[in-house]
C-alpha positions as CSV (number, residue, x, y, z in Angstrom):
1,M,18.2,10.0,9.0
2,S,19.0,10.7,12.6
3,V,15.6,12.3,12.9
4,L,13.9,9.2,11.5
5,K,15.8,7.0,13.9
6,A,14.5,9.1,16.8
7,Q,11.0,9.0,15.5
8,L,11.2,5.2,15.1
9,A,12.6,4.8,18.6
10,A,9.6,6.7,19.9
11,L,7.4,3.9,18.6
12,D,8.8,1.5,21.2
13,G,6.2,0.3,23.7
14,P,2.9,-1.5,23.6
15,A,1.1,-2.1,20.3
16,R,-1.0,1.0,19.4
17,R,-3.8,-1.0,17.8
18,P,-5.4,-4.4,18.2
19,S,-4.7,-7.0,15.6
20,L,-7.0,-6.5,12.6
21,R,-9.4,-9.1,11.5
22,R,-8.8,-11.0,8.3
23,P,-11.3,-11.0,5.4
24,R,-14.3,-13.2,6.1
25,D,-14.7,-14.2,2.5
26,R,-11.2,-15.4,1.5
27,E,-12.5,-16.3,-2.0
28,A,-13.2,-12.7,-2.6
29,F,-9.6,-11.8,-2.0
30,P,-7.4,-14.8,-1.1
31,D,-4.9,-14.6,1.7
32,V,-1.8,-14.2,-0.5
33,W,0.0,-11.7,1.6
34,E,3.1,-13.3,3.1
35,T,4.5,-11.2,6.0
36,G,8.1,-10.3,6.6
37,V,8.6,-9.9,2.8
38,V,8.4,-7.4,0.0
39,H,5.4,-6.9,-2.3
40,D,5.5,-4.8,-5.4
41,L,2.5,-2.7,-6.3
42,Y,2.4,-0.9,-9.7
43,A,-0.2,1.7,-10.7
44,Q,-1.6,0.5,-14.1
45,T,-1.4,4.1,-15.4
46,P,0.0,7.3,-13.9
47,A,-3.6,8.3,-13.2
48,D,-3.9,5.4,-10.9
49,A,-1.2,6.7,-8.5
50,V,-3.7,7.6,-5.8
51,A,-5.3,4.1,-6.2
52,V,-2.1,2.2,-5.7
53,N,-1.2,4.3,-2.6
54,G,-4.7,3.7,-1.2
55,F,-4.5,0.0,-1.9
56,G,-1.0,-0.1,-0.2
57,L,-2.4,1.6,2.8
58,G,-5.2,-0.9,3.2
59,L,-2.7,-3.8,2.9
60,A,-0.4,-2.1,5.5
61,L,-3.4,-1.8,7.9
62,Q,-4.3,-5.4,7.4
63,T,-0.8,-6.9,7.8
64,A,0.7,-4.7,10.6
65,G,-0.6,-7.0,13.3
66,G,-1.1,-4.3,15.8
67,R,2.4,-2.8,15.3
68,A,3.2,0.7,13.9
69,I,3.0,1.6,10.2
70,V,5.6,3.7,8.4
71,W,4.7,5.4,5.2
72,G,7.6,6.8,3.2
73,L,6.6,9.2,0.4
74,H,8.8,10.3,-2.5
75,E,8.3,14.0,-2.9
76,M,7.8,13.6,-6.7
77,M,4.8,11.4,-5.9
78,G,3.4,14.3,-3.9
79,H,3.9,16.7,-6.8
80,E,2.4,14.4,-9.4
81,A,-0.4,12.7,-7.5
82,G,-1.2,15.1,-4.6
83,R,-0.2,15.0,-0.9
84,P,-2.0,12.9,1.6
85,H,-5.5,14.3,2.2
86,G,-6.9,14.2,5.7
87,P,-10.5,13.3,4.9
88,G,-9.4,10.7,2.4
89,L,-7.2,9.0,5.0
90,S,-10.1,9.1,7.4
91,E,-12.2,7.3,4.8
92,M,-9.6,4.6,4.8
93,G,-10.0,4.3,8.6
94,L,-6.6,5.6,9.2
95,R,-5.9,7.6,12.4
96,P,-2.9,9.9,13.0
97,A,-1.7,7.4,15.7
98,D,-1.7,4.6,13.1
99,V,1.1,5.8,10.9
100,L,4.4,7.6,10.8
101,L,4.6,9.7,7.6
102,V,8.1,10.5,6.3
103,W,9.0,12.5,3.1
104,A,12.0,11.6,0.9
105,R,13.5,14.0,-1.5
106,D,14.9,11.2,-3.7
107,I,14.6,7.5,-4.3
108,Q,17.8,6.6,-2.5
109,T,16.5,8.4,0.7
110,L,13.2,6.6,0.3
111,L,14.9,3.2,0.2
112,A,17.0,4.1,3.2
113,I,13.8,5.0,5.1
114,G,12.3,1.6,4.2
115,E,15.4,-0.3,5.4
116,E,15.6,1.6,8.7
117,A,11.9,1.2,9.4
118,L,11.9,-2.6,8.5
119,R,14.7,-3.2,10.9
120,T,12.7,-1.7,13.8
121,P,10.9,-4.4,15.7
122,T,7.9,-2.2,16.6
123,V,7.1,-1.6,12.9
124,G,4.7,-4.1,11.4
125,A,4.3,-2.7,7.9
126,V,6.0,-0.2,5.6
127,L,4.6,1.5,2.6
128,L,7.0,3.2,0.2
129,S,5.5,5.3,-2.5
130,A,7.8,6.1,-5.4
131,W,7.2,8.0,-8.6
132,G,9.0,7.3,-11.9
133,E,11.8,5.0,-13.0
134,G,15.0,5.8,-11.1
135,R,18.1,3.6,-11.2
136,A,18.2,3.3,-7.4
137,L,15.2,1.0,-7.6
138,S,17.4,-1.9,-8.6
139,L,17.3,-5.6,-8.0
140,T,20.1,-5.2,-5.5
141,A,18.1,-2.5,-3.6
142,S,15.1,-4.9,-3.6
143,R,17.2,-7.7,-2.1
144,R,18.4,-5.3,0.6
145,L,14.8,-4.5,1.5
146,A,13.8,-8.1,1.5
147,L,16.6,-8.9,3.9
148,A,15.6,-6.0,6.1
149,A,12.0,-7.3,6.1
150,A,13.0,-10.8,7.0
151,A,15.2,-9.5,9.8
152,G,12.6,-7.2,11.4
153,G,9.5,-9.3,10.6
154,G,7.7,-6.3,9.0
155,T,6.1,-6.4,5.6
156,L,7.0,-3.9,2.8
157,F,4.6,-2.7,0.1
158,L,6.5,-0.8,-2.6
159,A,4.0,1.3,-4.5
160,R,5.2,2.7,-7.8
161,A,3.5,5.0,-10.3
162,G,4.9,6.2,-13.7
163,A,7.1,3.1,-13.9
164,V,7.0,-0.3,-15.6
165,A,7.4,-3.6,-13.8
166,A,11.0,-4.6,-13.2
167,P,12.8,-7.7,-11.8
168,S,12.9,-7.6,-8.0
169,A,13.2,-9.8,-4.9
170,A,9.5,-9.2,-4.1
171,E,7.2,-12.1,-3.0
172,S,4.5,-10.9,-5.4
173,R,3.9,-8.2,-8.1
174,W,0.6,-6.5,-8.7
175,S,-1.0,-4.0,-11.1
176,V,-3.5,-1.7,-9.5
177,R,-6.1,0.6,-10.8
178,A,-9.1,2.5,-9.5
179,V,-12.6,1.4,-10.4
180,A,-16.1,2.9,-9.9
181,S,-17.5,2.3,-6.5
182,V,-20.9,0.9,-5.8
183,P,-23.1,3.8,-4.4
184,L,-24.5,3.4,-0.9
185,E,-28.1,4.2,0.1
186,D,-29.6,7.4,-1.3
187,G,-26.7,7.7,-3.7
188,A,-24.0,8.3,-1.1
189,P,-20.5,7.7,-2.3
190,G,-19.4,4.1,-2.0
191,H,-16.4,2.5,-0.5
192,P,-13.0,3.0,-2.1
193,S,-12.8,0.4,-4.9
194,F,-9.8,-1.2,-6.7
195,S,-9.0,-3.6,-9.4
196,A,-5.8,-5.6,-8.6
197,T,-4.1,-8.0,-10.9
198,L,-1.6,-10.5,-9.6
199,L,1.1,-10.5,-12.2
200,R,3.7,-12.7,-10.5
201,R,4.1,-14.7,-7.3
202,R,7.0,-16.8,-6.0
203,G,6.0,-20.4,-6.4
204,G,4.0,-19.7,-9.5
205,G,0.4,-19.3,-10.3
206,A,-1.6,-17.8,-13.2
207,P,-2.2,-14.1,-13.4
208,K,-5.6,-13.2,-11.9
209,T,-7.7,-10.1,-11.4
210,W,-9.9,-9.2,-8.4
211,T,-12.3,-6.3,-8.0
212,M,-12.7,-5.3,-4.4
213,E,-13.7,-2.5,-2.1
214,W,-12.2,-1.4,1.2
215,D,-14.4,-1.7,4.3
216,R,-13.0,1.0,6.7
217,D,-15.0,-0.3,9.7
218,E,-13.7,-3.8,9.6
219,Q,-10.5,-2.7,7.8
220,V,-10.6,-5.5,5.2
221,F,-10.9,-5.8,1.5
222,R,-14.0,-7.5,0.3
223,D,-15.7,-8.4,-2.9
224,A,-17.4,-5.4,-4.3
225,A,-21.0,-5.3,-3.0
226,T,-23.1,-5.9,-6.1
227,L,-20.6,-7.3,-8.6
228,S,-21.3,-10.7,-10.0
229,G,-17.9,-12.3,-9.1
230,A,-14.5,-11.8,-7.7
231,V,-12.6,-12.4,-10.9
232,V,-13.3,-10.0,-13.8
233,P,-11.5,-8.9,-17.0
234,L,-9.7,-5.6,-16.8
235,A,-11.5,-4.4,-19.9
236,A,-14.7,-4.4,-17.9
237,Q,-13.4,-1.7,-15.4
238,R,-13.8,2.0,-15.7
239,P,-11.3,4.3,-13.9
240,V,-12.5,7.0,-11.6
241,E,-10.9,10.1,-10.3
242,T,-9.7,9.9,-6.7
243,G,-7.7,11.8,-4.3
244,G,-7.2,15.4,-3.1
245,T,-4.3,17.3,-1.8
246,D,-3.2,18.6,1.6
247,R,-0.4,21.2,1.3
248,R,0.8,20.7,4.9
249,R,4.1,19.1,5.2
250,V,3.8,16.2,7.7
251,A,7.4,15.4,8.3
């Protein structure tokens, strides 16, 4: 943890990136992302682990507000879903200077990374990627993360795969899956696409599903290019294979 503290301390200084623009079409994906809180993201199936991480990265880029991003990765997530893949991160519009990537051998270490990062004023967003159930991911742990987020002003996205939704102190809870992207001209691969269902939000609201794609140039989620509407039934979606592996150890 002393190494992490030194790395976080090195983030001090001017913001590394300009503030990102918000989505132009708020109806395509409403502005429901409160900052300085915790948001739970669950992969709908274990096969959607890459999708939930990609979705979390996009949200971190949108909400960081020009401050640094910390991505804490449970090593089991790397074993089960593949390690971060350079070209894939590039397709998300993520540069090496945008994110501090930290590996955690177990869930307890992952949570400690999240707390330490959230209490660092120069950190605008934290993504924690965890695989499996694990008793350390308790309601008490969630409350500690929420307090740390409120203290530092950063936003935490807790991405989980191979786990079922559990009570937490999160502001919102989501189920995420990959969907087929809309091809670009001449059959080129389309933008990374996701189906995200809002399961719960503080203050209430009915569950709702959005299908969206990630625009890496503007770094926003937008309504998928040729789909008829923003709200669609999950049954209409088809999962796609995503991801890739990079065997280099980043941290």
